[in-house]
N, C-alpha and C positions, 0 to 999 in steps of 0.2 A: 516594453515592459519585461519580456522573458529574460533578457540578459540581467536586468536589475533584480528580478526575483532570484535568479541563480546566484547572484553575488551576495544577497543578504539572507537567503533562506536559512543557512546554518546558524548565523548569529541570532536570527529571530527565534529559532527553535531550540536554542541551547538550554534555556530555562526548563522547558518541558522535557527535553531529553534527560537532563539531570534529575528532574523531579519524579519522572515516572516512565517515560517512553523507553529508555534504555533497558530498564528492568522488564517491562512488558515484552520487548523484543526478545530478550534473552530467554524468558519463560516460554514464549511461543515457538521460537525457532530452534531451541536447544535440542529438541528430539527429532528434528528433520534428518532424513537420510536419502541417499540416492540422487536422482536428477531433479533439480529445483529451479523454478523460474520465478523471479521477482518482477512484477509488472510495475511500471512507473517508478523505477528504483531511485530516481532523483539524484542526489549527490552521494549516495551510498551510506546513509546513516545506519543501515542494518548490517553492513558488511562484517563488522567485528563480532556479530552475534551468531553467525552460522557455524555449526560444529564441523569437525573433520569428517563426520559420517556423510556429509553432502559431497558426493563424488564429482558432480558438475553443477555449477551455478551459472545460470543465464540471467543477466541483468538487462532488462529492456527499458530504455529511456528514450522517448522520441524527441525530447527537447534538446537541441544541440548544445545549449549553454549549460544545462544541467549535466548532460552527458560528458562534456569536457571535464567537469569537476569530478564526476564519477570515475572516468578513466584515470585521472590523476591519482585518485584514492586507491584504485586497484594497483596502479603502478608502484605505489608505496608499500605494498604487501611483500612478504617474503616470497621467493620464487616458487616454492612448493604450492602455496595457496593460490598465487596469481595464475598459475598454469591451468588451474581447474575452473577459472572464471572466464566467461565470454560476455562481452558488452555488445548489445545490439540497439538499433534505432527503432525497434518494433513499436508500433502504436498499440495501445491497450485493446482497441476495438478491432484490430487486424493483426493478430500475432502471427508472424511468419515462422511458425514451428509446426511440426507434424502432429497429426492427431494422436492422442493417447501416448505422448512422449515424455511426460513428466510425472514424478511421484508426488510433487507438491507445487502449489503456486502460492506466492506470498503477495499480499496487497497491503501496503502501509501508507495511509493517508493519500489514497489514489482515487477511489471511486467517487469522491466528492467532486472531482474536477473533470471526469471524462464526459464526452458529449452524450453518450448513451450507456448508462450502467447496465441495462439489459443486454445490449450487444457485447459489452465488455465481459460480462459474466458468461454469456454463451461461448465466447472465445476461450475463457478460462476452463469451462467444462470440456470443450473440444480437445484442448491440449493435455488435459489430465487423463491419466490412465483410470480405468474403472476402480473405484475404491480410493482414489487419490484425494489429497486434502487441499482445501483452500484455507490458508491461514491469514487472518485479517486483523488490522487495527485501523479503525476509521472514525472520524468525527461525524456526527449525525445531527439531525434535527432534534430539538428537545420536545419530542412528542408527548412526554409525560409531564411536561411543565408548560402549560398553555401560555403563560405570560412571556417566558423566554422565547418560545416558539414564535409568538407575535413579533417580538423584536428581531428575531432571525429573518422572518419573512419581510419585514420592513427594510432591513439592511441588505438583503441578498442581491438585489439588482446592481447596487453600487459595488458591493463586495466582490461579485463575480468579475467585474471589470478590473479591479485592483489586484486580485489574487489568482489570476490564471484560470478563470472559469470555476473557481471553487464555490460550491453550493453549500449553504448553511443548513438547509432544511431536508436533506435527503433521508429517506427511510431505508438505509442500506440493509438492515436485517431483513426487511420484507423483500427487498430485491434479491437477496441471496436465497431465500426460501422459494421465491417465485421461479428462480432459475433452476430449481430442481435439486438443490443441495440439501443434505440432511445436517442440521446444526447439531454438533456434538458438544460444543462448549461455547458459551457466550457470557461475557461479563460487561456490565454497564458501569462506567466510571467517569470521573471528571478528569479531563486532560489538564493537569495542574500546570500553572504558570502560563497557560495560553490565554488569549483574550476571552472574556466571558462568553461571547457568542459562538466560539468554536470548542468550548470545553466538553459538551456532551459527547461521549464516545462509546463505541462498542469494540470488543476484541474477542477473538476466539478461533475456533476451528470448525469447518464444515466439510462434509465428505461427499464426493461424487458417488452416486449409487452405482454399485457393481452391475 
């Protein structure tokens, strides 16, 4: 399934990218600066949204099929931008980077599929400098709509098998708070043009306490 997911991920997501995701990425990533890590970077949908104030961008993607497409996307950039980008195979729960080495970490539709969100967020906190930002866009469980949440719970066992361990019911906002981050901005919205069960989403910024 991983090679199939990598092959069809961008065509499946193009409707949501056009409807809202691209604008959300530009809004959230446009003010980043310094050294930035994107975990689970996938095929590189966020690449065009990073500003020139990002001096080094590390894109971590453990899946080899996704990473192949990501590397091809990086190779298509102009030389000045490409030389500031590093692609790694780091897993989200075991980031092979030094403590306090990044000004920001970006998570875009990633925490739904990791084996342990708590461990992933511990790693994010570890590699962030004190006061650094976690910038996130994640689809989540419909905890404020009980009927949709019941459908998500019913579908999740099969959905996980078909969609690379993607969970429909995670409370990612609570996980970010529990990991010790201070939420500075959070917006709840519908991921337009996505399947109804994955439309509930959150996006925003959280800061590692200094």
